MARKE-409754 format. One line per field, with one value per residue (C-alpha): x, y, z. Coordinates in pm, whole numbers, plus 50000, padded with zeros to 5 digits. Example, Ala and Ser with C-alpha at 12.3 -4.5 7.8 and 13.67 -1.06 7.14 Angstrom:
<pts>
px c(51230, 51367) .
py c(49550, 49894) .
pz c(50780, 50714) .
</pts>
This chain:
<pts>
px c(23900, 23552, 23379, 23043, 22897, 22610, 22631, 22215, 22132, 21905, 22028, 22311, 22439, 22747, 22669, 22823, 23122, 23141, 23144, 23365, 23636, 23630, 23643, 23942, 24117, 24085, 24223, 24501, 24526, 24543, 24231, 23978, 23671, 23310, 23130, 22775, 22555, 22231, 22061, 21644, 21451, 21704, 21685, 21343, 21446, 21424, 21695, 22050, 22285, 22561, 22718, 23067, 23229, 23644, 23780, 24152, 23994, 23846, 23444, 23216, 22937, 22922, 22575, 22482, 22190, 22357, 22562, 22936, 22927, 22550, 22618, 22295, 22234, 21831, 21527, 21392, 21712, 21768, 21376, 21439, 21785, 21790, 21703, 21970, 22261, 22429, 22393, 22698, 22723, 22814, 22580, 22708, 22414, 22372, 22185, 22146, 21840, 21786, 21559, 21484, 21496, 21793, 21628, 21520, 21862, 22214, 22426, 22674, 22552, 22704, 22517, 22736, 22639, 22758, 22541, 22620, 22936, 22960, 22763, 23036, 23312, 23121, 23013, 22704, 22846, 23146, 22883, 23003, 23370, 23333, 23129, 23392, 23670, 23470, 23446, 23873, 23844, 23553, 23679, 24062, 24028, 24179, 24456, 24411, 24653, 24545, 24210, 24367, 24547, 24233, 24046, 24314, 24327, 23994, 23840, 23815, 23990, 23674, 23645, 23984, 23878, 23693, 23976, 24076, 23737, 23651, 23998, 23884, 23580, 23776, 23962, 23679, 23499, 23814, 23939, 23541, 23335) .
py c(50245, 50336, 50196, 50368, 50236, 50255, 50189, 50172, 50115, 50276, 50594, 50461, 50146, 50357, 50399, 50746, 50643, 50315, 50555, 50842, 50576, 50399, 50789, 50881, 50558, 50630, 51020, 50823, 50600, 50890, 50807, 51031, 51016, 51167, 51068, 51191, 51184, 51133, 51135, 51195, 51055, 50923, 51082, 50881, 50571, 50573, 50513, 50685, 50623, 50749, 50670, 50714, 50729, 50596, 50664, 50676, 51001, 51293, 51221, 51451, 51361, 51211, 51100, 50743, 50582, 50222, 50053, 49830, 49740, 49804, 49735, 49718, 49716, 49644, 49523, 49889, 49944, 49692, 49716, 50049, 50000, 49629, 49784, 50016, 49761, 49669, 49344, 49114, 49359, 49310, 49279, 49285, 49150, 49176, 48867, 48886, 49163, 49150, 48813, 48839, 48657, 48708, 49003, 48874, 48967, 48836, 48990, 48881, 48829, 48770, 48703, 48766, 48847, 49170, 49237, 48936, 48922, 49285, 49128, 48830, 49104, 49330, 49587, 49654, 49952, 49730, 49598, 49842, 49736, 49365, 49473, 49667, 49401, 49151, 49467, 49443, 49119, 49068, 49362, 49429, 49814, 49950, 49852, 49713, 49901, 50209, 50149, 50058, 50393, 50597, 50467, 50530, 50906, 50924, 50764, 51075, 51093, 51013, 50708, 50576, 50265, 50124, 50189, 49817, 49629, 49839, 49691, 49309, 49352, 49469, 49171, 48931, 49081, 49013, 48706, 48569, 48383) .
pz c(59099, 59266, 59528, 59644, 59938, 60231, 60554, 60775, 61036, 61350, 61504, 61721, 61612, 61473, 61121, 61058, 61274, 61046, 60695, 60819, 60988, 60565, 60443, 60680, 60601, 60251, 60242, 60493, 60132, 59902, 59731, 59659, 59893, 59992, 60299, 60310, 60645, 60657, 60993, 60889, 61191, 61355, 61682, 61704, 61577, 61227, 60964, 60992, 60677, 60506, 60183, 60104, 59763, 59729, 59421, 59217, 59034, 59122, 59217, 58983, 59199, 59548, 59459, 59469, 59358, 59330, 59556, 59573, 59906, 60172, 60584, 60684, 61084, 61127, 60918, 60821, 60653, 60461, 60338, 60283, 60083, 59915, 59603, 59568, 59531, 59243, 59090, 59193, 59411, 59850, 60122, 60510, 60675, 61020, 61095, 61431, 61371, 61038, 60907, 60502, 60174, 59904, 59669, 59309, 59189, 59235, 59527, 59725, 60047, 60459, 60644, 60994, 61377, 61417, 61733, 61880, 61820, 61993, 62287, 62320, 62372, 62578, 62480, 62207, 62031, 61859, 61577, 61358, 61386, 61320, 61020, 60901, 60993, 60749, 60466, 60483, 60437, 60176, 59926, 60010, 59939, 60210, 60414, 60831, 60943, 60795, 60927, 61280, 61276, 61189, 61461, 61674, 61597, 61563, 61902, 62152, 62467, 62677, 62486, 62518, 62678, 62436, 62216, 62268, 62215, 61854, 61754, 61896, 61673, 61406, 61420, 61507, 61192, 60961, 61073, 61036, 61334) .
</pts>
């Protein structure tokens, strides 16, 4: 098993945290993992992205040319990364912020309102966890409980008040809209 993932959005949309949670959950489940963040000009409104590779075997190269799963949170990220998804790959697409047509090849696109879901929970910063819940349901690569455990472990003390709403967003994404 090898899963190559790209998480992309504006700086501040939680794409790095999303990738980190996936990577740490895979490690906790005794998989080989790489996680590579790329900030670029994200602090100035540009695209932030990270890649995660999960494998049952050692990973010789962390480079992701074509991914199996793309998390995409905004239009510029969609425009930049849509060609990087393998045929038959899964795209978890933030329909709250992206208006785009299906690309020319076969992809499994799930248009889901991550940002609207986060707003409905009263915290825009949890859109990434709604996306993660949808990924867990679609791919069945990581255990839901492992992800919950990892998120609880890595949440800093000064953000513990956000733990419950993040769990609600994860559950909402997992159970569907």
